[in-house]
C-alpha positions as CSV (number, residue, x, y, z in Angstrom):
1,M,-7.7,-11.9,-12.3
2,T,-6.8,-15.9,-11.1
3,T,-3.9,-15.6,-8.5
4,P,-0.6,-17.3,-9.7
5,Q,0.4,-20.2,-7.5
6,V,4.0,-21.9,-8.3
7,T,5.0,-25.1,-5.9
8,V,8.5,-26.5,-6.8
9,S,9.3,-30.2,-6.0
10,S,12.2,-32.2,-6.3
11,E,11.4,-35.7,-8.3
12,T,13.6,-38.7,-6.7
13,D,15.6,-38.6,-10.2
14,G,17.2,-35.4,-9.8
15,V,13.9,-33.3,-11.9
16,G,12.6,-30.5,-10.9
17,F,9.2,-30.3,-10.6
18,V,6.8,-26.9,-11.0
19,V,2.9,-26.6,-11.5
20,C,2.0,-23.5,-12.3
21,S,-1.5,-22.0,-11.7
22,G,-3.9,-18.9,-12.7
23,E,-2.7,-16.0,-14.7
24,F,0.6,-15.4,-15.3
25,D,1.7,-11.4,-16.6
26,L,4.4,-8.7,-16.4
27,D,3.6,-7.5,-12.8
28,T,3.5,-11.8,-11.6
29,T,5.6,-14.1,-13.8
30,T,8.8,-13.3,-11.1
31,L,6.7,-15.7,-9.0
32,L,7.4,-18.8,-11.4
33,I,11.6,-16.9,-11.6
34,E,12.1,-16.4,-7.9
35,A,10.8,-20.1,-7.4
36,C,12.8,-22.2,-9.6
37,Y,16.3,-19.7,-8.1
38,D,14.6,-20.2,-4.6
39,Q,13.6,-22.6,-4.0
40,P,15.3,-26.1,-3.4
41,V,15.3,-27.0,-6.9
42,P,17.7,-29.6,-8.5
43,A,19.9,-28.4,-10.9
44,G,19.1,-31.2,-13.5
45,P,16.1,-30.8,-16.0
46,L,13.0,-28.9,-15.5
47,V,9.5,-30.0,-15.6
48,I,7.0,-26.7,-15.6
49,D,3.3,-28.1,-15.9
50,V,1.7,-25.2,-17.3
51,R,-2.3,-27.0,-17.8
52,Q,-3.6,-24.5,-14.7
53,V,-2.4,-21.4,-16.5
54,T,-5.5,-20.0,-17.5
55,F,-3.3,-16.9,-18.9
56,G,0.3,-16.1,-19.7
57,D,1.6,-13.2,-21.6
58,S,4.8,-12.6,-23.4
59,S,6.9,-12.2,-20.0
60,F,5.3,-16.0,-18.8
61,L,6.6,-17.4,-22.5
62,N,9.8,-15.1,-21.9
63,A,10.5,-16.8,-18.5
64,L,10.0,-20.0,-20.1
65,I,12.6,-19.2,-22.4
66,R,14.9,-18.0,-19.6
67,L,14.4,-20.9,-17.7
68,R,15.5,-23.1,-20.7
69,N,18.7,-21.3,-21.4
70,T,19.7,-22.3,-17.6
71,R,19.1,-26.6,-17.9
72,P,16.9,-28.7,-19.9
73,L,13.4,-27.7,-19.7
74,A,9.9,-29.7,-20.7
75,V,6.4,-28.1,-20.2
76,Q,4.4,-30.4,-19.5
77,G,0.5,-29.8,-21.0
78,P,-1.8,-29.8,-22.7
79,L,-1.2,-25.9,-23.3
80,P,-3.9,-23.8,-23.0
81,S,-5.2,-22.4,-26.3
82,Q,-3.9,-18.9,-25.6
83,L,-0.2,-20.0,-24.7
84,R,-0.1,-22.3,-27.6
85,R,-1.3,-19.4,-30.6
86,M,1.6,-17.6,-29.0
87,M,3.9,-19.6,-29.1
88,E,3.1,-21.0,-32.5
89,M,2.9,-17.2,-34.1
90,T,6.6,-16.5,-32.4
91,G,8.4,-19.2,-33.5
92,A,8.6,-20.7,-29.6
93,L,6.8,-23.3,-29.7
94,A,9.8,-25.3,-31.1
95,L,12.3,-24.7,-28.7
96,F,10.4,-26.8,-25.9
97,E,9.7,-30.8,-25.5
98,I,6.0,-30.5,-25.3
99,R,4.7,-33.0,-22.8
100,D,0.9,-34.0,-23.4
101,I,-0.9,-35.9,-20.6
102,P,-4.8,-36.7,-21.5
103,D,-7.2,-34.0,-20.4
104,D,-8.8,-36.1,-18.1
105,R,-11.8,-33.7,-17.8
106,A,-12.6,-34.4,-21.7
107,G,-14.2,-37.6,-20.6
């Protein structure tokens, strides 16, 4: 299992920026929730970068939905294929603004 990590920063325009990496499941998804509530994250929009998430189960998706219900939220991708499939299968993909960034590793 790849140890999950969550890094929180604030942009100058009041946007909170959260970078998630590693594997997130029922036991580790609380790292994301706690980081967003315990760190000094602006009350404005939140961008969650999931490009480095290697696994996210339904509890991770639930955490994203919970955060989305508290403030404007965008997910920065490209989404990992497993997470995208789960979001498509559950209909949750339509709930999020997805900001895809070209993958520099492709070329």
